N, CA, C and O atoms as a GROMACS GRO file, in nm:
protein
  296
    1MET      N    1   0.083  -0.160  -0.021
    1MET     CA    2  -0.027   0.003   0.012
    1MET      C    3   0.142   0.109  -0.006
    1MET      O    4   0.259   0.088   0.024
    2ASN      N    5   0.057   0.232  -0.074
    2ASN     CA    6   0.141   0.360  -0.093
    2ASN      C    7   0.078   0.462  -0.006
    2ASN      O    8  -0.020   0.526  -0.044
    3ASN      N    9   0.129   0.476   0.101
    3ASN     CA   10   0.113   0.601   0.208
    3ASN      C   11   0.116   0.698   0.178
    3ASN      O   12   0.106   0.781   0.269
    4THR      N   13   0.128   0.739   0.072
    4THR     CA   14   0.160   0.883   0.021
    4THR      C   15   0.075   1.013  -0.014
    4THR      O   16   0.004   1.005  -0.114
    5THR      N   17   0.076   1.122   0.053
    5THR     CA   18  -0.097   1.184   0.001
    5THR      C   19  -0.014   1.294  -0.080
    5THR      O   20   0.092   1.354  -0.072
    6VAL      N   21  -0.132   1.283  -0.163
    6VAL     CA   22  -0.124   1.399  -0.284
    6VAL      C   23  -0.177   1.478  -0.268
    6VAL      O   24  -0.294   1.444  -0.251
    7VAL      N   25  -0.152   1.681  -0.257
    7VAL     CA   26  -0.216   1.746  -0.258
    7VAL      C   27  -0.329   1.740  -0.380
    7VAL      O   28  -0.274   1.760  -0.488
    8GLY      N   29  -0.443   1.723  -0.390
    8GLY     CA   30  -0.544   1.701  -0.511
    8GLY      C   31  -0.570   1.670  -0.579
    8GLY      O   32  -0.615   1.707  -0.687
    9ALA      N   33  -0.530   1.518  -0.491
    9ALA     CA   34  -0.488   1.418  -0.580
    9ALA      C   35  -0.634   1.314  -0.543
    9ALA      O   36  -0.658   1.307  -0.422
   10ALA      N   37  -0.713   1.250  -0.621
   10ALA     CA   38  -0.861   1.195  -0.567
   10ALA      C   39  -0.797   1.102  -0.532
   10ALA      O   40  -0.687   1.062  -0.570
   11PRO      N   41  -0.908   1.043  -0.414
   11PRO     CA   42  -0.874   0.914  -0.314
   11PRO      C   43  -0.854   0.780  -0.416
   11PRO      O   44  -0.789   0.689  -0.366
   12ASN      N   45  -0.900   0.761  -0.548
   12ASN     CA   46  -0.855   0.639  -0.601
   12ASN      C   47  -0.773   0.620  -0.742
   12ASN      O   48  -0.787   0.531  -0.826
   13VAL      N   49  -0.687   0.726  -0.742
   13VAL     CA   50  -0.564   0.766  -0.780
   13VAL      C   51  -0.455   0.638  -0.702
   13VAL      O   52  -0.442   0.621  -0.580
   14ASP      N   53  -0.367   0.539  -0.843
   14ASP     CA   54  -0.287   0.461  -0.769
   14ASP      C   55  -0.134   0.526  -0.854
   14ASP      O   56  -0.092   0.534  -0.969
   15LEU      N   57  -0.091   0.562  -0.717
   15LEU     CA   58   0.025   0.624  -0.746
   15LEU      C   59   0.165   0.544  -0.772
   15LEU      O   60   0.261   0.599  -0.825
   16ARG      N   61   0.167   0.378  -0.717
   16ARG     CA   62   0.240   0.292  -0.734
   16ARG      C   63   0.272   0.230  -0.882
   16ARG      O   64   0.316   0.115  -0.887
   17GLY      N   65   0.248   0.316  -1.022
   17GLY     CA   66   0.265   0.248  -1.118
   17GLY      C   67   0.356   0.312  -1.175
   17GLY      O   68   0.375   0.416  -1.112
   18LYS      N   69   0.417   0.304  -1.256
   18LYS     CA   70   0.581   0.357  -1.332
   18LYS      C   71   0.567   0.508  -1.370
   18LYS      O   72   0.490   0.575  -1.440
   19ARG      N   73   0.617   0.518  -1.334
   19ARG     CA   74   0.662   0.733  -1.328
   19ARG      C   75   0.770   0.743  -1.505
   19ARG      O   76   0.866   0.673  -1.537
   20ASP      N   77   0.710   0.841  -1.575
   20ASP     CA   78   0.768   0.848  -1.693
   20ASP      C   79   0.872   0.971  -1.621
   20ASP      O   80   0.844   1.083  -1.580
   21VAL      N   81   1.012   0.891  -1.625
   21VAL     CA   82   1.151   0.957  -1.550
   21VAL      C   83   1.269   1.003  -1.637
   21VAL      O   84   1.343   0.918  -1.685
   22GLU      N   85   1.279   1.066  -1.647
   22GLU     CA   86   1.430   1.020  -1.758
   22GLU      C   87   1.549   0.970  -1.660
   22GLU      O   88   1.562   0.996  -1.540
   23THR      N   89   1.622   0.904  -1.733
   23THR     CA   90   1.718   0.884  -1.683
   23THR      C   91   1.852   1.011  -1.746
   23THR      O   92   1.865   1.072  -1.852
   24ALA      N   93   1.925   1.006  -1.630
   24ALA     CA   94   2.058   1.150  -1.616
   24ALA      C   95   2.122   1.171  -1.763
   24ALA      O   96   2.168   1.275  -1.810
   25ALA      N   97   2.112   1.051  -1.820
   25ALA     CA   98   2.149   1.001  -1.978
   25ALA      C   99   2.073   1.081  -2.078
   25ALA      O  100   2.116   1.160  -2.161
   26ASP      N  101   1.961   1.047  -2.053
   26ASP     CA  102   1.863   1.091  -2.174
   26ASP      C  103   1.848   1.245  -2.154
   26ASP      O  104   1.796   1.303  -2.249
   27ARG      N  105   1.877   1.308  -2.068
   27ARG     CA  106   1.866   1.427  -2.046
   27ARG      C  107   1.979   1.510  -2.114
   27ARG      O  108   1.984   1.622  -2.063
   28TRP      N  109   2.034   1.498  -2.172
   28TRP     CA  110   2.150   1.511  -2.284
   28TRP      C  111   2.212   1.469  -2.320
   28TRP      O  112   2.332   1.445  -2.307
   29ARG      N  113   2.045   1.431  -2.445
   29ARG     CA  114   2.071   1.407  -2.561
   29ARG      C  115   1.976   1.532  -2.632
   29ARG      O  116   1.892   1.596  -2.569
   30HIS      N  117   2.008   1.552  -2.769
   30HIS     CA  118   1.854   1.608  -2.876
   30HIS      C  119   1.750   1.530  -2.913
   30HIS      O  120   1.738   1.417  -2.958
   31ARG      N  121   1.661   1.641  -2.874
   31ARG     CA  122   1.481   1.581  -2.918
   31ARG      C  123   1.472   1.631  -3.021
   31ARG      O  124   1.549   1.719  -3.061
   32ILE      N  125   1.317   1.557  -3.123
   32ILE     CA  126   1.246   1.624  -3.164
   32ILE      C  127   1.126   1.610  -3.144
   32ILE      O  128   1.090   1.493  -3.132
   33TYR      N  129   1.035   1.700  -3.136
   33TYR     CA  130   0.879   1.666  -3.090
   33TYR      C  131   0.807   1.722  -3.240
   33TYR      O  132   0.850   1.789  -3.334
   34GLU      N  133   0.726   1.682  -3.221
   34GLU     CA  134   0.622   1.691  -3.300
   34GLU      C  135   0.491   1.752  -3.206
   34GLU      O  136   0.444   1.670  -3.128
   35VAL      N  137   0.429   1.887  -3.207
   35VAL     CA  138   0.412   1.945  -3.101
   35VAL      C  139   0.258   1.927  -3.207
   35VAL      O  140   0.269   1.955  -3.326
   36THR      N  141   0.144   1.887  -3.162
   36THR     CA  142  -0.005   1.984  -3.157
   36THR      C  143  -0.073   2.022  -3.070
   36THR      O  144  -0.048   1.990  -2.954
   37CYS      N  145  -0.194   2.113  -3.106
   37CYS     CA  146  -0.303   2.192  -2.990
   37CYS      C  147  -0.389   2.097  -3.057
   37CYS      O  148  -0.383   2.069  -3.177
   38LEU      N  149  -0.466   2.051  -2.975
   38LEU     CA  150  -0.577   1.918  -3.025
   38LEU      C  151  -0.680   2.037  -2.974
   38LEU      O  152  -0.802   2.018  -2.982
   39SER      N  153  -0.603   2.215  -2.898
   39SER     CA  154  -0.759   2.357  -2.941
   39SER      C  155  -0.811   2.313  -3.038
   39SER      O  156  -0.907   2.242  -3.068
   40CYS      N  157  -0.694   2.392  -3.105
   40CYS     CA  158  -0.736   2.471  -3.231
   40CYS      C  159  -0.631   2.428  -3.382
   40CYS      O  160  -0.618   2.490  -3.488
   41ASP      N  161  -0.558   2.273  -3.327
   41ASP     CA  162  -0.511   2.211  -3.454
   41ASP      C  163  -0.400   2.275  -3.511
   41ASP      O  164  -0.371   2.254  -3.629
   42HIS      N  165  -0.326   2.359  -3.430
   42HIS     CA  166  -0.187   2.443  -3.479
   42HIS      C  167  -0.093   2.376  -3.434
   42HIS      O  168  -0.070   2.371  -3.314
   43THR      N  169   0.000   2.294  -3.554
   43THR     CA  170   0.097   2.200  -3.548
   43THR      C  171   0.208   2.273  -3.595
   43THR      O  172   0.207   2.359  -3.682
   44GLU      N  173   0.340   2.215  -3.504
   44GLU     CA  174   0.532   2.251  -3.592
   44GLU      C  175   0.555   2.121  -3.443
   44GLU      O  176   0.514   2.063  -3.342
   45ARG      N  177   0.676   2.152  -3.565
   45ARG     CA  178   0.828   2.024  -3.516
   45ARG      C  179   0.881   2.190  -3.432
   45ARG      O  180   0.875   2.312  -3.445
   46ILE      N  181   0.937   2.067  -3.332
   46ILE     CA  182   1.058   2.162  -3.251
   46ILE      C  183   1.176   2.051  -3.237
   46ILE      O  184   1.169   1.928  -3.239
   47HIS      N  185   1.324   2.168  -3.217
   47HIS     CA  186   1.404   2.069  -3.194
   47HIS      C  187   1.489   2.128  -3.069
   47HIS      O  188   1.540   2.238  -3.052
   48VAL      N  189   1.484   1.992  -2.976
   48VAL     CA  190   1.512   2.058  -2.834
   48VAL      C  191   1.689   2.041  -2.794
   48VAL      O  192   1.724   1.923  -2.801
   49GLU      N  193   1.781   2.120  -2.762
   49GLU     CA  194   1.913   2.098  -2.734
   49GLU      C  195   1.928   2.006  -2.613
   49GLU      O  196   1.829   2.002  -2.539
   50PRO      N  197   2.044   1.923  -2.577
   50PRO     CA  198   2.070   1.863  -2.474
   50PRO      C  199   2.055   1.969  -2.333
   50PRO      O  200   2.108   2.080  -2.324
   51GLY      N  201   1.989   1.917  -2.252
   51GLY     CA  202   1.919   2.008  -2.155
   51GLY      C  203   1.862   2.147  -2.091
   51GLY      O  204   1.889   2.221  -1.996
   52GLU      N  205   1.746   2.139  -2.223
   52GLU     CA  206   1.729   2.256  -2.217
   52GLU      C  207   1.537   2.238  -2.196
   52GLU      O  208   1.489   2.338  -2.248
   53THR      N  209   1.478   2.191  -2.168
   53THR     CA  210   1.343   2.166  -2.135
   53THR      C  211   1.228   2.346  -2.229
   53THR      O  212   1.178   2.445  -2.177
   54ARG      N  213   1.237   2.299  -2.372
   54ARG     CA  214   1.181   2.393  -2.422
   54ARG      C  215   1.009   2.406  -2.478
   54ARG      O  216   0.989   2.311  -2.553
   55PHE      N  217   0.896   2.485  -2.467
   55PHE     CA  218   0.859   2.477  -2.510
   55PHE      C  219   0.773   2.597  -2.622
   55PHE      O  220   0.791   2.718  -2.617
   56VAL      N  221   0.695   2.538  -2.701
   56VAL     CA  222   0.697   2.640  -2.785
   56VAL      C  223   0.588   2.727  -2.796
   56VAL      O  224   0.482   2.680  -2.754
   57GLU      N  225   0.583   2.873  -2.855
   57GLU     CA  226   0.524   2.988  -2.814
   57GLU      C  227   0.424   2.984  -2.805
   57GLU      O  228   0.385   3.055  -2.712
   58HIS      N  229   0.306   2.909  -2.883
   58HIS     CA  230   0.173   2.887  -2.903
   58HIS      C  231   0.116   2.788  -2.753
   58HIS      O  232   0.001   2.774  -2.713
   59ASP      N  233   0.243   2.732  -2.696
   59ASP     CA  234   0.148   2.700  -2.547
   59ASP      C  235   0.203   2.782  -2.459
   59ASP      O  236   0.162   2.764  -2.344
   60GLU      N  237   0.269   2.852  -2.471
   60GLU     CA  238   0.305   2.973  -2.347
   60GLU      C  239   0.174   3.106  -2.359
   60GLU      O  240   0.117   3.149  -2.259
   61GLN      N  241   0.142   3.162  -2.524
   61GLN     CA  242   0.069   3.216  -2.518
   61GLN      C  243  -0.098   3.240  -2.474
   61GLN      O  244  -0.165   3.325  -2.414
   62ASN      N  245  -0.128   3.058  -2.568
   62ASN     CA  246  -0.251   3.002  -2.524
   62ASN      C  247  -0.193   2.903  -2.381
   62ASN      O  248  -0.114   2.809  -2.385
   63ALA      N  249  -0.244   2.945  -2.292
   63ALA     CA  250  -0.215   2.847  -2.157
   63ALA      C  251  -0.346   2.785  -2.162
   63ALA      O  252  -0.320   2.665  -2.153
   64ALA      N  253  -0.473   2.797  -2.172
   64ALA     CA  254  -0.593   2.759  -2.161
   64ALA      C  255  -0.598   2.646  -2.288
   64ALA      O  256  -0.692   2.569  -2.268
   65HIS      N  257  -0.549   2.624  -2.370
   65HIS     CA  258  -0.523   2.488  -2.484
   65HIS      C  259  -0.484   2.380  -2.450
   65HIS      O  260  -0.391   2.381  -2.369
   66TYR      N  261  -0.525   2.272  -2.489
   66TYR     CA  262  -0.440   2.140  -2.452
   66TYR      C  263  -0.311   2.098  -2.549
   66TYR      O  264  -0.350   2.041  -2.651
   67VAL      N  265  -0.178   2.112  -2.541
   67VAL     CA  266  -0.105   2.101  -2.679
   67VAL      C  267  -0.033   1.961  -2.636
   67VAL      O  268   0.017   1.937  -2.526
   68GLU      N  269  -0.036   1.902  -2.712
   68GLU     CA  270   0.053   1.761  -2.670
   68GLU      C  271   0.201   1.750  -2.788
   68GLU      O  272   0.216   1.773  -2.908
   69TYR      N  273   0.292   1.702  -2.676
   69TYR     CA  274   0.422   1.711  -2.747
   69TYR      C  275   0.464   1.530  -2.721
   69TYR      O  276   0.475   1.454  -2.625
   70ILE      N  277   0.482   1.522  -2.893
   70ILE     CA  278   0.517   1.411  -2.925
   70ILE      C  279   0.641   1.368  -2.968
   70ILE      O  280   0.686   1.405  -3.077
   71GLU      N  281   0.715   1.276  -2.877
   71GLU     CA  282   0.912   1.230  -2.914
   71GLU      C  283   0.874   1.182  -3.077
   71GLU      O  284   0.769   1.120  -3.092
   72VAL      N  285   0.957   1.211  -3.197
   72VAL     CA  286   0.974   1.154  -3.287
   72VAL      C  287   1.075   1.111  -3.347
   72VAL      O  288   1.075   1.010  -3.418
   73GLY      N  289   1.189   1.196  -3.321
   73GLY     CA  290   1.362   1.175  -3.344
   73GLY      C  291   1.396   1.169  -3.241
   73GLY      O  292   1.331   1.216  -3.148
   74ARG      N  293   1.542   1.092  -3.221
   74ARG     CA  294   1.635   1.101  -3.114
   74ARG      C  295   1.795   1.114  -3.170
   74ARG      O  296   1.888   1.123  -3.091
   0.00000   0.00000   0.00000
């Protein structure tokens, strides 16, 4: 049983599952993402340098939109 309490988590959320966490080595590789806004169909492809956490301007300027980032290349 997991006794961890998360503020705002629903009581039926199982927190024991696998976490989507990068290894330290993965943080230092180039990434290419296909970015799609599911709210307005805006799409673009971005290249992220090692160590960089980058979001597209569309995501930053439209906080209410749901933007999906899918890694397409390594």
